[in-house]
N, C-alpha and C positions, 0 to 999 in steps of 0.2 A: 519203728513197729514193723513188724514182720506182717504179711498178707493176711495171715489167720489168728495171730495174737490179738489179744482182747485184754482192755484195761477197764476198771471199774471208776466209775466217776462218784464221787463221793461227796456229800455236803461238806464243807470248808469247816462249819461250827458245830455240828454234832456226829457226823460220820456217817449218815445213813445214805445207802445205796440211791443214786439218782438214776443212773444207767450205766450203760456199757457201751464203751467206743469199740467199734468192731467195722474193720475193713471199709475204713475213711470215713465212719459214718457214726452216729449217737443214737444207740436202742433206747427209747424212754418207754417205761411201762409203768401205767398208775390205775389201780382196779382194772378195770376192762380194756380200758384205753390203751392202745400202743402207737406209739410214734417213732418212726426211723427218719433221722434229719443229717443233714450235710450242711456243713458252715458253722456258724456262731449259732451256740444253743445257751438260753437263759432259762432256768428254772427256778422256782421258789420250793424249799424243801417242805414237804408236808409234816414233817415232824418239829421243824423250830422255826419254820418262816424264813430261813436265811435265805436271800436271793444269790444264788449261784450262777456261773459264766463258766463256759468250756468251748471249745472247738473241736470240730471232727477230727480235723487233720492232726496228726501227731505234733507236738511241740518240738522245734528246730532242737537239736543236741547243743547241749552248754559249751560254750567255749573253753576249752581246755586249755591253760597256760602250759605251753610247752616247757618240759624239763631243762634244768640248766646243763649245758653242757660241759 
C-alpha cells in the first residue's frame, strides 16, 4: 500500500462500509463517533451484525509462484 493510498474495509457478509484503511491506521466512523485505530480491529456490522476483523497494516503480498523457465 502506498503512503497515501486508501482501501475500504467492508463487511464480509453484506458489504457495508465499516472503515477506511489509510496511512497504517483504520478510520472508523459510526454516527457522530470517529475512531482512528492502529493494530488489530474488530467491529460488528451495524447492518447485519456480522463480526468482522482486519489489521491496520497492509497484508503481506501474496506469494507468487515463479514462472517455469
